[in-house]
C-alpha positions in Angstrom: 230.5 256.6 27.8 229.2 257.1 25.0 230.2 260.9 24.5 233.9 259.4 24.1 234.5 260.7 27.4 236.0 257.8 28.8 238.2 259.0 32.0 234.9 260.7 33.3 232.6 257.6 32.5 235.5 255.4 34.2 235.9 257.6 37.4 231.6 258.0 37.6 231.3 254.5 37.0 233.8 253.5 39.9 231.5 255.7 42.5 228.1 253.4 41.8 227.1 251.3 44.1 224.3 248.7 44.9 222.4 246.9 42.3 223.7 248.9 39.0 227.6 247.8 40.3 227.9 245.3 38.1 226.7 247.6 34.9 229.0 250.1 36.0 232.2 248.2 36.3 231.5 246.9 33.0 231.5 250.5 31.5 234.9 251.3 33.3 236.2 248.0 31.3 234.8 249.3 28.4 236.4 253.1 29.0 240.2 251.1 29.4 239.7 249.0 26.3 238.3 252.1 24.5 241.1 254.2 25.2 243.8 251.6 25.6 245.8 252.4 21.7 246.1 255.8 23.2 247.1 255.0 26.8 251.0 253.8 26.9 254.2 254.6 25.0 254.5 251.4 23.7 252.8 248.9 21.9 253.4 246.4 24.8 251.7 249.1 27.4 248.9 250.1 25.2 248.1 246.2 24.9 248.5 245.5 28.7 245.5 248.0 29.4 243.2 245.3 28.2 244.3 243.1 31.2 243.0 246.0 33.1 239.8 246.4 30.8 239.3 242.6 31.7 239.7 243.1 35.4 236.6 245.1 35.5 234.7 242.7 33.8 235.8 240.0 36.0 234.7 242.5 38.8 231.4 243.0 37.2 230.5 239.3 36.9 231.3 239.0 40.4 228.8 241.5 41.2 226.4 240.1 39.0 226.2 241.4 36.1 224.9 238.8 34.0 226.7 240.0 30.4 230.1 240.3 31.8 232.5 237.6 30.3 235.3 236.6 32.5 237.8 236.7 29.5 237.0 239.8 27.2 239.5 242.2 26.0 242.3 239.0 26.5 242.1 238.2 23.2 243.7 241.7 22.4 246.1 241.8 25.4 250.1 240.8 25.1 250.9 237.2 24.4 253.2 235.0 26.1 256.0 236.0 23.4 255.5 239.7 23.5 255.9 239.3 27.3 259.1 237.2 27.2 260.5 240.3 25.0 259.6 242.6 27.5 261.2 240.4 30.2 257.6 240.7 32.1 256.5 236.8 33.8 253.2 235.5 34.0 251.5 236.8 37.5 254.2 239.5 37.6 252.0 243.3 38.0 251.9 245.7 35.6 251.0 249.0 36.3 249.0 251.1 33.9 249.9 254.8 34.2 246.7 256.2 32.5 244.6 254.4 35.2 246.9 254.8 38.1 246.3 251.1 38.4 248.3 247.8 38.6 246.9 244.9 36.9 248.5 240.8 36.7 250.3 239.9 34.0 248.4 236.9 32.2 248.8 234.9 28.8 
């Protein structure tokens, strides 16, 4: 992660199990957030990556990571107006193509 190889850091961190799993999930979230502006064709798609990054922080908190804020990155995600303009409803699913995962729209 510190070398800027976010995709590799993400893939490696997802494999971690045991007592370090929470910290590894935070690395996943950080990697997604660090590369969000380069992932997606539109501003909305790039900002939507922050929902996915937040998902990983929520998983990290559930796995016992004490520094994992369950609302980290949400201020960077699309707001209600941006979602409305895209025709995307709160609670719907959004696919983040760079990471091959879906997240839940929330505002």
